[in-house]
C-alpha positions as CSV (number, residue, x, y, z in Angstrom):
1,M,-17.6,-45.7,75.9
2,P,-18.8,-48.5,73.6
3,T,-17.3,-48.7,70.3
4,R,-20.6,-48.0,68.3
5,N,-21.0,-44.7,70.2
6,K,-17.5,-43.7,69.4
7,R,-18.1,-44.4,65.8
8,K,-21.4,-42.2,65.8
9,L,-19.5,-39.4,67.6
10,L,-16.7,-39.5,65.1
11,F,-19.2,-39.6,62.2
12,S,-21.1,-36.5,63.7
13,L,-17.8,-34.5,63.9
14,V,-17.0,-35.4,60.3
15,I,-20.5,-34.3,59.2
16,L,-20.1,-31.0,61.0
17,L,-16.7,-30.5,59.6
18,L,-17.9,-31.1,56.1
19,L,-20.9,-28.8,56.6
20,G,-18.4,-25.9,57.4
21,V,-16.1,-26.9,54.5
22,G,-19.2,-27.1,52.3
23,V,-20.3,-23.5,53.1
24,F,-16.9,-22.3,52.3
25,I,-16.3,-24.4,49.1
26,S,-19.8,-24.1,47.6
27,G,-19.2,-20.5,46.6
28,K,-16.3,-21.6,44.6
29,Y,-17.1,-25.0,43.1
30,T,-20.4,-25.3,41.5
31,V,-20.2,-28.5,39.3
32,W,-19.8,-32.1,40.2
33,A,-18.8,-35.2,38.2
34,I,-19.9,-35.4,34.6
35,D,-18.0,-36.4,31.5
36,D,-15.4,-33.8,30.5
37,P,-17.2,-31.7,27.8
38,T,-13.8,-30.7,26.3
39,Q,-13.3,-34.2,25.1
40,N,-16.0,-33.7,22.3
41,S,-14.9,-30.3,21.2
42,N,-13.5,-31.6,17.9
43,Q,-16.8,-33.2,16.8
44,N,-18.3,-29.8,15.7
45,T,-16.6,-29.5,12.4
46,N,-19.7,-28.9,10.1
47,T,-19.3,-25.1,10.0
48,E,-15.5,-25.1,9.3
49,K,-14.5,-22.5,6.6
50,S,-12.6,-23.7,3.7
51,K,-8.9,-23.8,4.1
52,L,-6.0,-25.2,2.3
53,T,-4.6,-28.6,3.0
54,D,-1.0,-29.3,3.8
55,D,-0.4,-30.4,0.3
56,E,-2.1,-27.4,-1.2
57,I,0.0,-25.1,1.0
58,I,3.1,-26.9,-0.2
59,E,2.0,-26.4,-3.9
60,L,1.1,-22.8,-3.3
61,N,4.5,-22.0,-1.8
62,R,6.1,-23.9,-4.7
63,Q,4.2,-21.5,-7.2
64,I,5.1,-18.4,-5.2
65,Q,8.8,-19.4,-5.4
66,E,8.6,-19.9,-9.1
67,R,7.1,-16.5,-9.6
68,R,9.9,-15.0,-7.4
69,Q,12.5,-16.6,-9.5
70,A,10.8,-15.5,-12.6
71,L,10.8,-11.9,-11.2
72,D,14.6,-12.0,-10.5
73,Q,15.2,-13.1,-14.1
74,L,12.9,-10.3,-15.5
75,N,14.6,-7.7,-13.3
76,E,18.0,-8.9,-14.6
77,Q,16.8,-8.4,-18.2
78,N,15.4,-5.0,-17.2
79,K,18.8,-4.0,-15.9
80,A,20.4,-5.0,-19.3
81,Y,17.9,-2.8,-21.1
82,Q,18.8,0.2,-18.9
83,Q,22.5,-0.3,-19.5
84,A,21.9,-0.6,-23.3
85,L,19.7,2.6,-23.2
86,A,22.3,4.5,-21.3
87,L,24.9,3.7,-23.9
88,K,22.7,4.4,-26.7
89,Q,21.9,7.8,-25.3
90,Q,25.6,8.7,-25.2
91,E,25.7,8.5,-29.0
92,T,25.1,11.4,-31.4
93,L,21.4,12.3,-31.5
94,T,20.3,11.3,-35.0
95,L,17.0,10.2,-36.2
96,S,18.0,6.5,-36.5
97,N,19.6,6.7,-33.1
98,Q,16.5,8.3,-31.7
99,V,14.2,5.6,-33.3
100,E,16.4,2.9,-31.8
101,V,16.3,4.5,-28.3
102,I,12.4,4.7,-28.7
103,D,12.3,0.9,-29.6
104,D,14.4,0.1,-26.7
105,Q,12.3,2.1,-24.4
106,I,9.2,0.3,-25.8
107,A,10.8,-3.1,-25.2
108,K,11.8,-2.0,-21.8
109,T,8.4,-0.8,-20.9
110,E,6.9,-4.0,-22.2
111,L,9.4,-6.0,-20.1
112,E,8.3,-3.9,-17.0
113,I,4.7,-4.8,-17.9
114,Q,5.6,-8.4,-17.7
115,I,7.3,-7.7,-14.3
116,A,4.2,-6.0,-13.0
117,E,2.0,-8.9,-14.2
118,T,4.2,-11.4,-12.5
119,E,4.1,-9.4,-9.3
120,I,0.4,-9.4,-9.6
121,D,0.3,-13.2,-9.9
122,T,2.7,-13.6,-7.0
123,L,0.5,-11.3,-4.8
124,K,-2.7,-13.1,-5.8
125,L,-1.0,-16.4,-4.6
126,Q,0.2,-14.7,-1.3
127,I,-3.3,-13.4,-0.7
128,R,-4.7,-16.8,-1.1
129,E,-2.1,-18.2,1.3
130,V,-3.1,-15.4,3.9
131,E,-6.8,-16.2,3.4
132,S,-6.2,-19.7,4.2
133,K,-4.5,-18.7,7.6
134,I,-7.5,-16.5,8.3
135,A,-9.8,-19.5,7.7
136,D,-7.7,-21.7,9.9
137,R,-7.7,-19.2,12.7
138,E,-11.5,-18.6,12.5
139,N,-12.0,-22.4,12.7
140,Q,-9.8,-22.7,15.6
141,I,-11.8,-19.8,17.3
142,N,-15.1,-21.6,16.5
143,D,-13.7,-24.8,18.1
144,Q,-12.6,-22.9,21.4
145,K,-16.0,-21.2,21.4
146,T,-17.7,-24.6,21.3
147,R,-15.3,-25.8,24.1
148,L,-16.2,-22.7,26.2
149,S,-19.9,-23.0,25.7
150,E,-19.7,-26.6,26.9
151,L,-17.9,-25.7,29.9
152,I,-20.1,-22.9,30.7
153,R,-23.2,-25.1,30.2
154,V,-21.8,-27.8,32.7
155,L,-21.0,-25.0,35.2
156,N,-24.4,-23.4,35.0
157,K,-26.1,-26.9,35.2
158,S,-24.4,-27.6,38.5
159,K,-24.5,-24.0,39.8
160,N,-26.3,-24.9,43.1
161,V,-24.7,-28.2,43.9
162,S,-22.8,-28.1,47.2
163,P,-19.7,-30.2,48.1
164,L,-21.7,-31.9,50.8
165,V,-23.9,-33.5,48.0
166,I,-20.8,-34.5,46.3
167,F,-19.4,-36.0,49.6
168,F,-22.4,-38.1,50.1
169,K,-22.6,-39.2,46.4
170,E,-18.9,-40.5,46.5
171,N,-18.1,-43.8,48.4
172,T,-14.8,-42.7,49.9
173,F,-12.8,-39.6,50.9
174,S,-10.4,-40.5,48.1
175,D,-13.3,-40.2,45.5
176,F,-14.5,-37.0,47.1
177,F,-11.1,-35.3,47.0
178,S,-10.6,-36.7,43.4
179,Q,-13.8,-34.9,42.4
180,M,-12.7,-31.7,44.1
181,N,-9.4,-31.9,42.1
182,Y,-11.6,-32.5,39.0
183,L,-13.5,-29.3,39.6
184,E,-10.3,-27.3,40.0
185,E,-9.0,-28.7,36.7
186,L,-12.2,-27.9,34.9
187,E,-11.9,-24.3,36.0
188,H,-8.3,-24.3,34.8
189,K,-9.5,-25.6,31.4
190,L,-12.1,-22.8,31.3
191,K,-9.4,-20.2,31.9
192,K,-7.1,-21.8,29.3
193,S,-9.9,-21.9,26.7
194,L,-10.5,-18.2,27.3
195,D,-6.8,-17.4,27.0
196,D,-6.7,-19.5,23.8
197,V,-9.6,-17.6,22.2
198,K,-7.8,-14.2,23.1
199,K,-4.6,-15.5,21.5
200,L,-6.3,-16.7,18.3
201,K,-8.2,-13.4,18.0
202,T,-4.9,-11.5,18.2
203,E,-3.4,-13.9,15.6
204,L,-6.5,-13.3,13.5
205,E,-6.1,-9.5,13.6
206,T,-2.4,-10.0,12.6
207,V,-3.2,-12.0,9.5
208,N,-6.0,-9.8,8.6
209,T,-3.6,-6.7,8.6
210,E,-1.3,-8.7,6.6
211,L,-4.1,-9.4,4.1
212,N,-5.1,-5.8,3.9
213,G,-1.4,-5.0,3.2
214,K,-1.3,-7.4,0.5
215,E,-4.5,-6.2,-1.2
216,D,-3.2,-2.6,-1.0
217,E,0.1,-3.7,-2.6
218,L,-1.8,-5.6,-5.2
219,Q,-3.9,-2.5,-6.0
220,Q,-0.7,-0.4,-6.3
221,T,0.8,-3.0,-8.7
222,K,-2.3,-3.0,-10.8
223,D,-2.1,0.9,-11.0
224,K,1.5,0.7,-12.0
225,L,0.7,-1.9,-14.7
226,E,-2.0,0.3,-16.1
227,A,0.4,3.3,-16.3
228,E,3.1,1.3,-17.9
229,Q,0.7,0.0,-20.5
230,A,-0.4,3.6,-21.2
231,E,3.2,4.6,-21.4
232,A,4.1,1.9,-23.8
233,E,1.2,3.1,-26.0
234,S,2.4,6.6,-25.7
235,Q,5.9,5.7,-26.8
236,K,4.6,4.0,-29.9
237,I,2.6,7.1,-30.7
238,Y,5.6,9.3,-30.2
239,K,7.6,7.1,-32.6
240,S,4.9,7.2,-35.1
241,N,4.5,11.1,-34.9
242,L,8.3,11.5,-35.1
243,L,8.6,9.4,-38.2
244,E,5.7,11.1,-39.8
245,E,6.9,14.6,-38.9
246,T,10.3,14.0,-40.2
247,R,9.3,11.6,-43.0
248,S,12.4,9.7,-42.1
249,S,14.5,12.7,-43.1
250,E,17.6,13.5,-41.1
251,A,17.6,17.1,-42.1
252,Q,13.9,17.5,-40.9
253,Y,14.7,15.7,-37.7
254,Q,17.6,18.1,-37.0
255,E,15.1,21.0,-37.7
256,L,12.8,19.5,-35.2
257,I,15.5,19.4,-32.7
258,D,16.3,23.1,-33.4
259,S,12.7,24.0,-32.9
260,I,12.7,22.3,-29.6
261,K,15.7,24.2,-28.6
262,R,14.2,27.5,-29.6
263,E,10.9,26.7,-27.8
264,Q,12.9,25.7,-24.7
265,A,14.8,29.0,-24.7
266,S,11.6,30.9,-25.1
267,V,10.0,29.0,-22.2
268,S,13.0,29.7,-20.0
269,Y,12.9,33.5,-20.8
270,E,9.2,33.6,-20.2
271,I,9.5,31.9,-16.9
272,T,12.3,34.2,-15.6
273,S,10.6,37.3,-16.8
274,A,7.1,36.5,-15.4
275,E,8.7,35.5,-12.1
276,D,10.6,38.7,-11.7
277,L,7.5,40.8,-12.8
278,L,5.2,39.2,-10.3
279,K,7.7,39.3,-7.5
280,R,8.1,43.1,-7.9
281,K,4.2,43.5,-7.8
282,L,4.0,41.3,-4.8
283,A,6.9,43.1,-3.0
284,G,5.7,43.8,0.6
285,D,2.6,41.5,0.3
286,D,2.2,39.7,3.5
287,T,-0.5,37.3,2.3
288,L,2.0,34.7,1.2
289,T,2.5,33.0,4.6
290,D,2.1,29.4,3.5
291,N,5.1,27.2,4.7
292,T,7.2,26.5,1.5
293,D,9.8,24.4,3.4
294,V,7.5,21.4,2.6
295,L,5.4,21.4,-0.5
296,S,2.5,19.0,-1.2
297,W,2.7,16.5,-4.1
298,P,0.7,18.0,-7.1
299,V,-0.3,14.5,-8.1
300,S,0.0,11.2,-6.3
301,P,3.6,10.0,-6.3
302,L,2.5,6.3,-6.4
303,G,2.9,6.2,-10.0
304,G,6.6,6.8,-9.6
305,I,9.2,9.3,-10.9
306,T,9.8,8.6,-14.6
307,A,12.6,11.2,-14.9
308,S,14.7,12.8,-12.1
309,F,16.2,16.3,-11.5
310,H,19.1,16.6,-14.0
311,D,18.4,13.1,-15.1
312,P,21.5,11.8,-16.9
313,S,19.4,9.6,-19.2
314,Y,17.1,12.5,-20.4
315,I,16.8,12.3,-24.1
316,F,17.6,16.0,-24.9
317,K,20.3,16.4,-22.2
318,R,22.7,17.7,-24.9
319,Y,20.5,20.7,-25.6
320,F,19.1,21.4,-22.1
321,V,19.0,19.8,-18.7
322,H,15.9,18.3,-17.1
323,D,15.5,20.8,-14.3
324,A,12.5,19.2,-12.8
325,I,11.0,15.8,-12.0
326,D,8.5,13.9,-14.2
327,I,5.7,12.3,-12.1
328,R,3.8,9.5,-13.8
329,A,0.0,10.4,-13.9
330,K,-2.8,9.2,-16.1
331,Q,-4.0,11.7,-18.7
332,G,-6.5,14.1,-17.2
333,T,-5.4,13.7,-13.6
334,P,-6.2,16.7,-11.4
335,V,-3.1,18.8,-10.7
336,K,-3.0,20.6,-7.4
337,A,-1.0,23.7,-6.2
338,A,1.9,22.6,-4.0
339,A,1.4,25.6,-1.8
340,A,-0.6,28.8,-1.7
341,G,0.5,31.5,-4.1
342,Y,-0.1,33.7,-7.1
343,V,-0.3,32.5,-10.7
344,A,2.6,34.0,-12.7
345,I,2.0,32.1,-16.0
346,A,-0.9,30.1,-17.3
347,R,0.1,29.3,-20.8
348,D,-2.2,27.4,-23.1
349,A,-0.2,26.5,-26.2
350,G,-2.7,24.3,-28.0
351,L,-0.8,21.2,-29.1
352,G,2.5,22.9,-27.9
353,Y,3.9,22.9,-24.3
354,S,1.3,24.2,-21.9
355,Y,2.2,25.0,-18.3
356,V,1.4,26.9,-15.2
357,M,3.8,28.8,-12.8
358,I,2.9,29.8,-9.3
359,I,4.9,32.3,-7.0
360,H,4.9,31.4,-3.3
361,G,6.6,33.1,-0.3
362,D,10.3,32.9,0.7
363,G,11.5,33.1,-3.0
364,V,9.9,29.8,-3.9
365,S,8.0,29.2,-7.2
366,T,6.7,25.9,-8.7
367,L,6.0,25.0,-12.4
368,Y,3.5,22.5,-13.7
369,G,4.1,21.3,-17.3
370,H,2.3,19.3,-20.1
371,L,-1.1,20.4,-18.8
372,T,-3.9,19.2,-21.1
373,K,-6.3,21.8,-19.4
374,I,-5.7,24.9,-17.4
375,N,-8.2,26.0,-14.7
376,V,-6.5,29.3,-13.4
377,Q,-5.7,32.7,-14.8
378,V,-2.6,34.9,-14.4
379,E,-2.2,36.8,-11.0
380,A,-5.1,34.6,-9.5
381,Y,-4.5,33.5,-5.9
382,V,-4.6,29.8,-5.3
383,N,-4.6,27.7,-2.0
384,R,-2.5,24.8,-1.3
385,G,-4.2,21.7,-2.8
386,Q,-6.4,23.7,-5.2
387,V,-6.9,22.1,-8.6
388,I,-5.1,24.2,-11.2
389,G,-5.5,22.1,-14.2
390,L,-5.4,18.5,-15.6
391,S,-2.2,16.5,-16.5
392,G,-1.4,15.4,-20.0
393,G,1.8,14.4,-21.8
394,I,0.4,11.9,-24.3
395,P,2.2,12.7,-27.7
396,G,0.0,14.7,-30.0
397,T,-2.5,15.7,-27.3
398,S,-3.4,19.2,-26.0
399,G,-0.5,20.7,-24.0
400,A,1.9,17.9,-24.5
401,G,4.4,19.7,-26.6
402,P,6.9,18.0,-29.0
403,W,9.3,16.3,-26.5
404,T,7.1,14.2,-24.4
405,T,6.9,10.4,-24.7
406,G,4.1,9.5,-22.2
407,A,1.5,10.8,-19.8
408,H,3.1,12.4,-16.8
409,L,3.4,15.8,-15.0
410,H,6.5,17.9,-15.4
411,F,7.0,19.4,-11.8
412,G,9.6,22.1,-11.2
413,V,10.7,24.2,-8.2
414,R,12.7,27.3,-8.2
415,K,14.4,29.1,-5.3
416,D,15.2,32.8,-5.9
417,G,15.0,32.1,-9.6
418,I,17.3,29.1,-9.6
419,P,15.9,25.5,-10.5
420,V,16.3,23.2,-7.4
421,N,15.5,19.5,-6.8
422,P,11.8,19.3,-6.0
423,I,12.4,16.2,-4.1
424,D,14.2,18.3,-1.4
425,Y,10.8,20.0,-0.9
426,L,8.4,17.1,-1.0
427,P,7.4,15.0,2.1
């Protein structure tokens, strides 16, 4: 067979083979050689969000570190005040001693205000850092979206191009197979870009969660700052009222202490008597089925506990123990029943000590002190979470009584007539 005929036959066989391969490959590879669109993905930077430069991030971290060091120093000073107060409260309770204690408490509170303000500054810097991370992730996602759109545009443009066209376009088998490898690489880049977008979105969700947490923390710190500022003002009012009431007389001060002792004894007797009386009336009553193993917070605990159960630092501990917890609450905060029950006492004492006591099931009762307003009546049934009054505690205001130094709720729990730690019953 002549050489020319052999070449024609061989060429025909190759064409047939390529047609078969082309039918198979055309369903998979849809593009042919153009410039790699991903090489230009970094050109689209006009829509980038503002983010911190490396130098700005370094400076931001330096400022955060400075705030943290300042917080450490302020906390050390706060510890020193606490120790000084503890020693001062061990001394004999005289007017001059009491004034010194109040002055120390005011100084301590003002120091805590500085701590809160520094915490707020630190959190604001941290929020700015997180916002920069978010901007960076969003810009990266935009870059990847541009990359993806370019890849998809190329794929769509070449959708119906078969490998046979590519074969005839190229000069050699080597060029043809290089082009096939390029197509595979392009598909690989498309998949990688999709994976990168998914990863960046996950990272963005993470830093968004971090930002939300920082913002919540900032709000709590702001609330704490406002409460401490109000407490400092209340302590100053208490000192002023104390000096005015005693006219700097030690004898009048001791008379004030005696009146507090008498009122405390009267309140204790009233609580015990009313509790016994209502329990007898409710004997056999099966309506008190609310679970008393876990009580609800009567006010939000976010303000903190300003005095614990049997607190050793309680100012009047020589005369009576602090058989409750004090929960910091703004004046006029709604106070809610910790569980369902019947009102045993609803004592409105004017400028004296006003409080409500509720009898629950299983021998449990709760007490809510320093109320500036009372919304319930004796023997009324209340549900868990029902508003029973408004909190008070600012010296010289309605319901505060003579021995309060700031806005808070005095919350007590009794089991079978005996005061117990409320924290053991709260979630």
